[in-house]
Every structure is written in structure tokens, then in C-alpha cells.
C-alpha positions in Angstrom: -47.2 -0.1 13.0 -45.8 3.3 12.2 -47.2 4.8 8.9 -43.7 6.0 7.9 -42.3 2.5 8.4 -45.0 1.2 6.1 -44.0 3.8 3.5 -40.3 2.9 3.7 -41.1 -0.8 3.4 -43.3 -0.1 0.4 -40.6 2.0 -1.2 -38.0 -0.6 -0.7 -40.3 -3.3 -2.3 -41.1 -0.9 -5.2 -37.4 -0.2 -5.8 -36.5 -3.9 -5.7 -39.3 -4.8 -8.1 -38.2 -2.0 -10.6 -34.6 -3.3 -10.3 -35.7 -6.8 -11.1 -37.8 -5.7 -14.0 -35.2 -3.5 -15.7 -32.1 -4.7 -17.5 -30.0 -2.0 -16.0 -29.0 -1.1 -12.4 -31.1 1.9 -11.7 -32.9 1.7 -8.4 -30.8 -0.6 -6.2 -29.2 2.5 -4.5 -32.7 3.7 -3.4 -33.5 0.2 -2.1 -30.4 0.3 0.1 -31.4 3.8 1.3 -34.9 2.5 2.1 -33.4 -0.3 4.2 -31.3 2.3 6.1 -34.5 4.4 6.7 -36.3 1.3 7.9 -33.5 0.7 10.4 -33.6 4.3 11.5 -37.3 4.2 12.0 -37.1 1.0 14.0 -34.4 2.6 16.1 -36.7 5.5 16.9 -35.3 8.2 14.7 -37.5 11.1 13.7 -38.8 11.7 10.2 -36.0 14.1 9.3 -33.2 11.7 10.4 -35.0 8.9 8.4 -35.1 11.0 5.3 -31.4 12.1 5.7 -30.4 8.4 6.3 -32.3 7.4 3.1 -30.6 10.1 1.0 -27.1 9.5 2.5 -27.1 5.8 2.1 -28.5 6.0 -1.4 -25.7 8.4 -2.5 -23.1 6.4 -0.6 -24.2 3.2 -2.3 -24.0 4.8 -5.7 -20.6 6.3 -5.1 -19.1 3.0 -3.7 -20.7 0.6 -6.2 -20.5 2.6 -9.4 -16.8 2.1 -10.2 -17.1 -1.7 -9.6 -20.2 -1.9 -11.8 -18.6 0.0 -14.6 -16.2 -3.0 -15.1 -19.2 -5.3 -15.8 -21.2 -3.0 -18.0 -20.9 -2.5 -21.8 -18.1 -0.2 -22.9 -20.1 1.0 -25.9 -18.2 -1.0 -28.5 -20.7 -2.2 -31.1 -19.4 -5.0 -33.3 -20.3 -4.6 -37.0 -20.3 -6.9 -40.1 -17.0 -5.1 -41.0 -15.4 -6.9 -38.0 -15.7 -10.1 -40.0 -12.9 -8.7 -42.3 -10.3 -9.0 -39.5 -7.9 -11.8 -40.2 -8.8 -12.0 -43.9 -6.6 -11.3 -46.9 -6.8 -8.1 -49.0 -5.2 -6.8 -52.1 -3.4 -3.5 -52.0 -4.9 -1.3 -54.8 -3.0 1.9 -53.9 0.4 2.0 -52.2 0.0 2.2 -48.4 2.1 5.0 -46.9 1.2 6.1 -43.4 3.3 9.2 -43.6 1.6 10.4 -46.7 -1.8 9.2 -45.5 -2.4 7.2 -48.6 -3.3 3.6 -49.3 -6.3 1.4 -50.3 -7.1 -2.3 -50.3 -9.8 -4.3 -51.9 -11.6 -7.0 -49.9 -14.8 -8.8 -50.8 -15.3 -6.5 -53.8 -15.1 -3.3 -51.6 -12.3 -0.8 -51.6 -11.2 0.4 -48.1 -8.7 3.1 -47.0 -5.8 1.2 -45.4 -2.9 2.0 -43.1 0.1 -0.2 -42.2 0.1 -1.6 -38.7 3.9 -1.2 -38.3 4.2 2.0 -40.3 6.0 0.4 -43.2 5.1 1.3 -46.8 3.4 -1.5 -48.7 3.4 -1.6 -52.5 0.4 -1.8 -54.8 -0.4 -5.4 -55.7 0.8 -6.8 -52.4 -1.3 -9.2 -50.4 -2.0 -8.1 -46.8 -3.8 -9.4 -43.8 -6.3 -7.2 -42.0 -5.3 -6.8 -38.4 -7.8 -4.3 -37.1 -10.4 -1.7 -38.0 -10.1 1.9 -36.8 -13.0 4.0 -37.8 -13.3 3.6 -41.6 -9.7 2.5 -42.1 -8.3 -1.0 -42.2 -5.1 -1.6 -40.3 -3.1 -4.2 -42.3 0.1 -6.2 -42.0 2.0 -7.4 -45.0 1.9 -11.1 -45.8 5.3 -12.6 -45.9 5.7 -15.6 -48.1 
């Protein structure tokens, strides 16, 4: 058996084992490249062609698969305890006026900066519902009785 063939097979196995042991997709591209190099070796290609095949297939696999894999990976949104406020009621402690950039609400004993979801002004003392959180601001909607 060709020594280079053994190296390609060993590399393929190593890349697959690393892939299985890690939580992220990091070496599968190289495993695909190794398989291409194994095929090139069996077909009788010289060492240079085998290496070029390995690199080309690895890069091609990365380019083709990466956009599809991005759909399945985390987007970086980290939920926090503040997310539990969404849907709850809050009391407006300072008039909410998006144009002036003012407004505060109190919820669970904490005062938050607030903005109106629809852009309307909301008077102090009103009861609002928290629709979303954007940065450190609560986006609220006025409760209609």
C-alpha cells in the first residue's frame, strides 16, 4: 500500500474524529478534501495533484456548504432575564415621547427607559404592555381598556 495513501486515510479519520468530538463544524471540509485526495491517489495521480485536489475540494466544500450551515447556527442572540418582561404590564413614570427621546416605565420595582412601539405619546400614569426590548430600552404599547 502506498505511504501517501495511508497518510490521506489517517488524515481523513483524524478530521472525522475531531469533527465528531467538537460541537462546531470545523474540520469536515478537510475530511472531504482527504477523500478527494484518496480518490486521486487510487487513480494514480502524483503527489502534487493529490495535494491540489485536497486543497481544492476542502475550499470548495467550505464555499458551498457555509451559506447553508449559517442558517442552522446560532445568530448570536443571547436571551436574558430581561426578556421575561415581554408581555408584562408596566406603569409609565415619565411621559413617553419618541420625538423628544423621553419616557420611563417601572416594572418589577425597576425603572426602564421606554419608547412607544407605534410612535404615539403616552402620558405619565398610563398602564402599558412591554412589546420588546431594544438594547436598554423597553418598547411598549398602550393598554386600551
